[in-house]
C-alpha positions in Angstrom: -72.3 -2.5 -40.5 -68.6 -3.0 -41.0 -68.5 -0.2 -43.7 -70.3 2.2 -41.3 -67.8 1.4 -38.6 -64.9 2.0 -40.9 -66.4 5.3 -42.1 -66.8 6.5 -38.4 -63.2 5.5 -37.7 -61.9 7.4 -40.7 -64.0 10.5 -39.8 -62.7 10.3 -36.2 -59.1 10.0 -37.5 -59.6 13.0 -39.8 -61.1 15.0 -36.9 -58.1 14.2 -34.6 -55.6 15.1 -37.4 -57.3 18.5 -38.0 -57.4 19.2 -34.3 -53.7 18.4 -34.1 -52.9 20.7 -37.0 -55.0 23.5 -35.5 -53.2 23.1 -32.2 -49.8 23.2 -33.8 -50.8 26.3 -35.9 -52.1 28.1 -32.9 -48.9 27.5 -30.9 -46.8 28.5 -33.8 -48.6 31.8 -34.3 -48.2 32.7 -30.7 -44.5 31.6 -30.6 -43.7 33.7 -33.7 -45.7 36.6 -32.3 -43.7 36.5 -29.1 -40.3 36.3 -30.8 -41.0 39.5 -32.8 -40.5 41.8 -29.9 -37.3 42.7 -28.1 -36.1 44.8 -25.1 -33.0 46.8 -24.3 -31.9 49.4 -21.8 -30.9 53.0 -22.5 -27.3 53.7 -21.5 -26.6 56.0 -18.5 -23.4 57.7 -17.2 -23.1 55.7 -14.0 -22.9 52.3 -15.7 -20.1 50.4 -14.1 -19.5 47.8 -16.9 -19.9 49.8 -20.1 -20.1 46.6 -22.2 -22.9 45.0 -20.2 -26.3 44.9 -21.9 -28.1 45.2 -18.5 -28.0 47.9 -15.9 -24.9 47.7 -13.7 -25.1 50.9 -11.8 -23.1 52.8 -9.2 -25.6 54.8 -7.2 -25.8 57.1 -4.1 -28.1 57.5 -1.1 -31.2 59.6 -2.0 -30.3 59.5 -5.7 -33.0 59.9 -8.3 -32.6 58.6 -11.8 -34.6 57.5 -14.8 -34.1 53.9 -16.0 -35.4 53.3 -19.5 -36.5 50.0 -21.0 -36.7 50.2 -24.8 -39.4 47.9 -26.3 -39.2 47.2 -30.0 -41.9 45.5 -32.1 -40.6 43.9 -35.4 -43.9 42.2 -36.1 -46.7 43.1 -38.4 -49.4 43.9 -35.8 -49.8 46.0 -32.7 -48.5 44.4 -29.5 -49.6 45.1 -25.9 -46.5 44.6 -23.8 -46.2 44.7 -20.1 -42.9 45.6 -18.4 -42.7 44.6 -14.7 -39.9 45.4 -12.2 -38.9 42.3 -10.2 -36.7 41.2 -7.3 -34.1 38.6 -7.9 -34.7 35.4 -5.9 -33.1 31.9 -5.7 -35.5 29.3 -7.1 -35.8 25.7 -6.2 -33.3 24.7 -8.8 -30.7 26.8 -7.1 -30.6 29.5 -9.8 -31.0 33.2 -9.7 -34.5 34.0 -11.0 -35.9 37.3 -12.1 -39.5 36.1 -12.8 -42.4 38.0 -11.4 -43.7 36.3 -8.3 -47.2 35.7 -7.0 -48.6 38.3 -4.6 -48.5 35.7 -1.9 -44.8 35.1 -2.3 -42.8 35.9 0.8 -39.4 37.5 0.0 -36.5 36.8 2.4 -36.8 38.7 5.7 -33.2 40.0 5.3 -34.1 41.7 2.1 -34.0 45.3 3.4 -34.3 47.2 0.1 -36.2 45.3 -2.6 -35.6 46.6 -6.1 -39.4 46.8 -6.7 -39.7 49.3 -3.8 -37.4 51.7 -5.6 -38.9 51.9 -9.1 -42.7 51.7 -8.8 -45.3 49.5 -10.5 -45.5 47.6 -13.8 -46.4 49.5 -17.0 -48.3 48.3 -20.0 -48.0 49.9 -23.4 -49.2 49.4 -27.0 -46.3 49.2 -29.6 -47.1 49.6 -33.3 -45.6 47.4 -36.0 -41.9 48.3 -36.6 -42.0 50.8 -33.7 -40.0 51.1 -30.5 -41.1 52.8 -27.3 -39.4 53.9 -24.1 -40.8 52.7 -20.8 -39.4 54.9 -18.1 -39.1 54.0 -14.5 -38.2 56.5 -11.8 -35.5 55.1 -9.5 -35.4 56.5 -6.0 -32.6 55.2 -3.8 -33.1 55.0 0.0 -31.7 57.7 2.3 -29.3 55.3 4.2 -26.2 54.1 2.6 -25.8 50.3 2.1 -23.0 47.9 1.4 -23.3 45.0 -1.1 -25.8 44.6 -3.9 -29.5 45.2 -4.7 -30.4 42.9 -7.5 -33.6 43.0 -9.6 -34.7 43.2 -13.1 -37.3 44.3 -15.7 -39.4 41.5 -17.3 -41.3 42.2 -20.5 -44.1 39.9 -21.8 -47.1 40.1 -24.2 -50.5 40.8 -22.9 -52.8 38.6 -25.0 -56.4 38.8 -23.9 -57.6 36.3 -26.5 -55.0 33.8 -25.3 -55.9 34.4 -21.7 -59.6 33.8 -22.4 -59.0 30.7 -24.4 -56.8 29.3 -21.7 -59.4 29.9 -19.1 -61.9 27.9 -21.1 -59.5 25.0 -21.4 -59.3 25.3 -25.2 -55.7 26.4 -25.5 -52.7 26.7 -23.2 -49.7 28.9 -24.3 -46.6 29.3 -22.2 -45.7 32.9 -21.6 -42.7 34.2 -23.4 -40.7 36.6 -21.2 -37.6 38.8 -21.8 -35.5 39.9 -18.9 -33.0 42.7 -18.3 -31.2 42.5 -14.9 -30.5 45.5 -12.7 -27.6 45.5 -10.2 -27.2 48.5 -7.9 -24.2 49.2 -5.6 -23.0 52.3 -3.7 -19.4 51.3 -2.8 -16.7 48.7 -3.1 -16.9 47.5 0.5 -16.4 43.7 0.3 -19.3 41.6 1.5 -18.9 37.9 2.2 -21.7 35.5 1.6 -23.2 33.8 4.7 -25.4 30.7 4.6 -27.9 29.6 7.2 -29.8 26.3 7.4 -33.4 26.9 8.4 -36.3 24.4 8.3 -35.8 20.7 7.3 -39.2 19.1 6.5 -40.9 16.3 4.6 -42.8 17.5 1.5 -44.0 16.4 -1.9 -42.0 17.7 -4.9 -44.1 17.2 -8.1 -46.2 14.9 -6.0 -43.2 12.7 -5.1 -41.9 12.2 -1.6 -38.9 14.3 -0.6 -37.3 16.2 2.2 -36.3 19.9 1.7 -33.6 21.9 3.5 -34.1 25.6 3.4 -30.8 27.4 2.8 -30.6 31.2 3.3 -28.1 33.7 2.1 -28.5 36.5 4.7 -26.0 38.9 3.1 -26.6 41.4 0.2 -24.2 39.6 -2.2 -24.8 37.2 -5.0 -22.5 34.2 -5.5 -22.2 31.1 -7.7 -20.3 27.9 -8.1 -22.1 26.6 -5.0 -21.9 22.8 -4.4 -24.0 21.0 -1.9 -23.6 17.5 -0.4 -26.5 16.4 1.8 -27.0 13.1 3.6 -29.9 11.9 5.8 -29.7 9.2 8.5 -31.9 8.0 11.3 -31.1 10.0 14.4 -28.3 8.2 16.3 -27.4 6.0 13.4 -24.7 6.2 10.6 -26.4 4.4 7.7 -27.2 6.9 5.0 -30.9 6.6 4.0 -31.1 9.3 1.3 -28.6 11.7 -0.2 -28.1 14.3 -2.9 -25.2 16.1 -4.4 -25.5 19.3 -6.6 -23.0 21.6 -8.2 -22.8 25.0 -10.0 -25.7 26.4 -8.0 -26.0 30.1 -7.3 -27.8 32.4 -4.9 -29.3 35.9 -5.1 -28.6 38.4 -2.4 -30.8 38.1 0.7 -32.7 35.1 -0.6 -33.5 31.6 0.4 -34.6 28.4 -1.3 -35.7 24.9 -0.5 -33.0 22.3 -1.5 -34.9 19.1 -2.3 -33.6 15.6 -1.4 -35.6 13.0 -3.2 -37.0 10.1 -1.1 -37.0 8.0 -4.3 -40.7 7.2 -4.1 -40.3 5.5 -0.8 -42.9 6.3 1.9 -42.0 9.0 4.4 -42.0 6.9 7.6 -42.6 8.6 10.9 -39.5 9.1 13.1 -36.6 11.4 13.9 -33.9 11.9 11.4 -30.6 13.8 11.0 -29.5 15.9 8.1 -25.8 16.5 7.5 -25.2 19.1 4.8 -21.9 20.6 3.5 -22.1 23.6 1.2 -19.0 25.1 -0.6 -18.5 28.2 -2.7 -15.0 29.3 -3.5 -13.0 29.4 -0.3 -16.2 29.4 1.8 -17.5 26.2 3.4 -20.5 25.7 5.6 -21.3 22.5 7.6 -24.7 21.9 9.1 -26.2 19.2 11.2 -29.9 19.3 12.0 -32.4 16.8 13.5 -36.0 16.8 12.1 -39.1 14.7 12.9 -41.7 13.3 10.6 -44.9 13.0 12.5 -47.4 10.2 12.1 -50.3 12.3 10.7 -48.0 14.2 8.4 -46.5 10.9 7.1 -50.0 9.5 6.3 -51.1 12.7 4.6 -48.1 13.0 2.3 -47.9 9.3 1.5 -51.6 9.3 0.6 -51.1 12.2 -1.8 -47.9 11.0 -3.4 -47.8 9.3 -6.8 -45.8 6.2 -7.8 -45.2 5.5 -4.1 -43.4 2.2 -3.6 -45.4 -0.3 -1.4 -43.5 -1.8 1.4 -42.7 -5.5 0.8 -44.3 -7.8 3.3 -41.6 -9.8 5.2 -43.3 -13.1 4.6 -40.1 -15.1 5.4 -39.7 -13.3 8.8 -43.3 -14.1 9.6 -42.8 -17.7 8.6 -39.8 -18.0 10.8 -41.6 -16.4 13.8 -44.6 -18.8 13.2 -42.2 -21.8 13.2 -40.5 -20.7 16.4 -43.8 -20.2 18.1 -45.0 -23.6 17.0 -41.9 -25.3 18.2 -42.2 -23.5 21.6 -45.8 -24.7 21.9 -44.9 -28.3 20.9 -42.0 -28.3 23.5 -44.3 -26.9 26.2 -46.9 -29.6 25.4 -44.3 -32.3 25.5 -43.0 -31.1 28.8 -46.5 -30.9 30.3 -47.2 -34.5 29.0 -43.9 -35.8 30.5 -44.7 -34.1 33.8 -48.1 -35.6 33.9 -46.8 -39.1 33.1 -44.2 -38.8 35.8 -46.9 -37.8 38.3 -49.0 -40.8 37.4 -46.0 -43.2 37.8 -45.2 -41.7 41.3 -48.8 -42.2 42.3 -48.5 -46.0 41.9 
């Protein structure tokens, strides 16, 4: 019986080892496959920075121009590659992000001319081994002149139908490997100063942990960096800081917004009215915001119920004990007073 058990354990161990090796091999193949393609952009005459490896273009109203992304395959098999135009956003980490967004994503309402509206849809091509192909996008500038910057990019990634089908069956999950070339468009040198706004402040779960986010919005068509943020939260009308967060070297895309998270450190989000004091600085610019926000009871219960690693409130047993002792003493004193009064009445009767 013992030998059979040992045999089963060994077979199980061998199976796990083989599965681990298979998983590693599968990932390695896809990683090497991804690294064997590159992208670049074809130079144009209106490039501002001639040394830049991305498009940095001086354009005009109503201007039409071809923007060419060159895709090269240095691997040993055919690759199906998708090139997608994207709009630059500011992600939750406070960084400029060129990744393709979900269809449900809502771009900032101040973004008047998204880059994607100027160059058309994504294109998918087959590239043979040791071949390079041009992917041409037709740029059509809007009729009206604009100041500032339109910022976007071209993102290239492999289209792997086998990987997609396996991932959907839960057999294998491979992170997408993407290459990005930014595109910056401007029509003049008119200076544009960044301008920040503070929008909603609300309780949320970030990675299933309690937090409060402050939505910061850059309402101008200009990108900027070296942004520092110092945020403090108190109970409304009080000065004691409950939660705080400092961050440095953040950046913002033109006409974009992002939710700046302030960790609640796994404490419950208690109902009540709070005040956020936030100071943001970039270069010589400084913005100071003060905003009250309320955590409602139902909202508090829902978020706390869904949160992970939530700290339980410590029961104040010592306080309860002191209250019980005080109540007991009061009762004893009242009983003694009643007894004394009754005794005095009996004495007066005689």
